[in-house]
C-alpha positions in Angstrom: 0.0 0.0 0.0 1.3 3.4 -1.0 1.1 6.7 0.9 2.0 9.8 -1.0 2.3 13.1 0.9 3.0 16.5 -0.5 4.7 19.2 1.5 5.1 22.8 0.3 8.4 24.4 1.2 8.5 27.7 3.1 11.9 29.4 3.3 12.5 31.8 6.1 16.0 33.3 6.8 17.6 30.5 4.7 15.9 27.7 6.6 13.4 25.4 4.9 10.2 24.2 6.6 7.6 21.8 5.2 3.9 22.5 5.2 1.6 19.6 4.7 -1.2 19.9 2.2 -3.5 18.9 5.1 -2.4 21.8 7.3 -5.1 24.4 6.3 -3.9 27.2 8.6 -0.3 27.1 7.5 -1.3 26.6 3.8 -3.6 29.6 3.9 -0.8 31.7 5.4 1.7 30.5 2.7 -0.8 31.1 -0.2 -1.6 34.6 1.1 2.1 35.7 1.4 2.8 38.4 -1.1 5.8 36.6 -2.6 3.9 33.3 -3.2 3.6 32.5 -6.9 1.5 29.5 -7.9 3.3 29.0 -11.2 6.5 27.9 -9.4 5.9 26.1 -6.1 8.8 24.7 -4.1 7.7 21.3 -2.8 8.7 17.9 -1.4 6.9 14.7 -2.3 7.2 11.8 0.1 6.5 8.3 -1.1 6.0 5.4 1.2 5.3 1.8 0.2 4.3 -0.8 2.8 5.4 1.6 5.6 8.9 1.9 4.0 10.1 5.3 2.9 10.9 5.2 -0.8 11.3 9.0 -1.3 11.9 10.8 1.9 13.2 14.0 3.4 16.8 13.2 2.4 15.9 14.1 -1.2 16.2 17.8 -1.9 12.9 19.6 -2.5 12.2 21.0 -6.0 10.1 23.2 -8.1 6.9 21.9 -9.6 7.6 18.2 -8.8 4.1 17.1 -9.6 4.5 18.3 -13.1 7.7 16.1 -13.3 5.8 13.1 -12.0 3.0 13.6 -14.5 5.4 14.0 -17.4 7.3 10.9 -16.2 4.1 8.9 -16.2 3.1 10.1 -19.6 6.5 9.2 -21.1 6.6 5.9 -19.2 3.2 4.9 -20.7 4.5 5.7 -24.2 7.9 4.0 -24.0 8.5 2.0 -20.8 11.8 3.6 -19.7 12.1 7.3 -18.7 14.9 9.6 -17.6 13.8 13.2 -16.9 14.9 16.1 -14.8 13.6 16.1 -11.3 12.9 19.7 -10.2 15.3 22.4 -11.4 18.5 21.1 -9.7 20.8 18.6 -11.4 18.8 15.5 -10.4 17.2 12.9 -12.6 14.1 10.7 -12.1 14.1 7.4 -13.8 11.2 5.0 -14.3 12.5 1.7 -15.8 10.4 -1.3 -16.6 11.6 -4.5 -14.8 8.9 -6.8 -16.0 5.2 -6.8 -16.7 4.4 -6.1 -13.0 7.3 -4.1 -11.6 9.1 -0.9 -12.4 12.1 0.7 -10.8 11.9 4.3 -9.5 15.2 6.1 -8.9 16.1 9.7 -8.2 19.7 10.5 -8.5 22.2 13.2 -9.1 23.1 14.1 -12.6 26.8 14.7 -12.0 29.7 12.4 -11.2 30.0 10.9 -8.7 26.3 10.0 -9.1 24.5 10.1 -5.8 21.4 7.9 -5.6 18.7 9.5 -3.4 16.0 6.9 -3.9 15.8 3.5 -5.6 13.1 0.9 -5.4 11.3 -1.8 -7.3 7.6 -1.1 -7.2 4.3 -2.6 -8.5 3.7 -0.7 -11.7 0.0 -0.1 -11.8 -0.4 0.4 -8.0 2.5 2.9 -8.0 1.3 4.9 -11.0 -2.2 5.1 -9.6 -0.9 6.2 -6.2 1.1 9.0 -7.9 -2.0 10.1 -9.8 -3.9 10.2 -6.6 -1.2 12.3 -5.0 -1.2 14.7 -8.0 -5.0 14.9 -7.9 -4.9 15.8 -4.2 -2.3 18.5 -4.9 -4.2 20.1 -7.7 -7.5 19.9 -5.9 -6.0 21.6 -2.9 -4.7 24.5 -5.2 -8.2 24.7 -6.7 -9.9 24.7 -3.3 -7.8 27.6 -2.2 -8.3 29.4 -5.5 -4.6 30.2 -5.7 -4.6 30.7 -9.4 -7.7 32.9 -9.3 -6.7 35.1 -6.3 -3.0 35.6 -7.2 -1.7 37.6 -10.2 -0.4 34.9 -12.5 1.5 35.2 -15.8 -0.8 35.8 -18.8 0.1 32.4 -20.2 -1.1 30.6 -17.1 -4.9 30.2 -17.1 -6.9 30.8 -13.9 -8.4 27.4 -14.4 -5.0 25.7 -14.5 -5.6 23.3 -11.5 -8.8 22.0 -13.2 -7.0 21.5 -16.5 -4.3 19.5 -14.7 -6.9 17.4 -12.9 -8.5 16.6 -16.3 -5.1 15.6 -17.7 -4.5 13.4 -14.6 -7.9 11.6 -15.2 -6.9 11.0 -18.8 -3.6 9.4 -17.6 -5.6 7.4 -15.1 -7.6 5.9 -17.9 -4.4 5.1 -19.9 -2.9 3.4 -16.8 -6.1 1.2 -16.5 -6.1 0.3 -20.1 -2.3 -0.3 -20.7 -1.5 -2.0 -17.3 -4.6 -4.2 -17.0 
């Protein structure tokens, strides 16, 4: 069983603190801060499988990680093996098919010597569905708080962006069901 948790990063005087998507008081405070921009959210995504931490706090936080996970799932469904940037730092996320039931997730540094932050063999369908659930929770939270409607966003970013992302996630969910049945 998977547990996916998203934490938004708040930086104060050079120190990072994590705010759970389920902490409504601290989330509201973060979203109302004058420097908060919904287009570029610093976050940390924690992944647990059978009570074991797969992706934990030892992995650096990154910008827009849910977008990276969604792109990773899309590419994985198209071609089985994926290697994409993870956040904006020099890290890579890899999704590699092991067999018809398992895939390997790894997050590692891009430079020599390569530092591996996370590596695990996971059940394909269950993992991808759990990631999509986590992404849905993230975008629903942004939608519930109306962060794209209440903040000044770039003209290229529609006010309905969270809803559009949720629609994209639902399309991916259908592909996962069809391709990994």
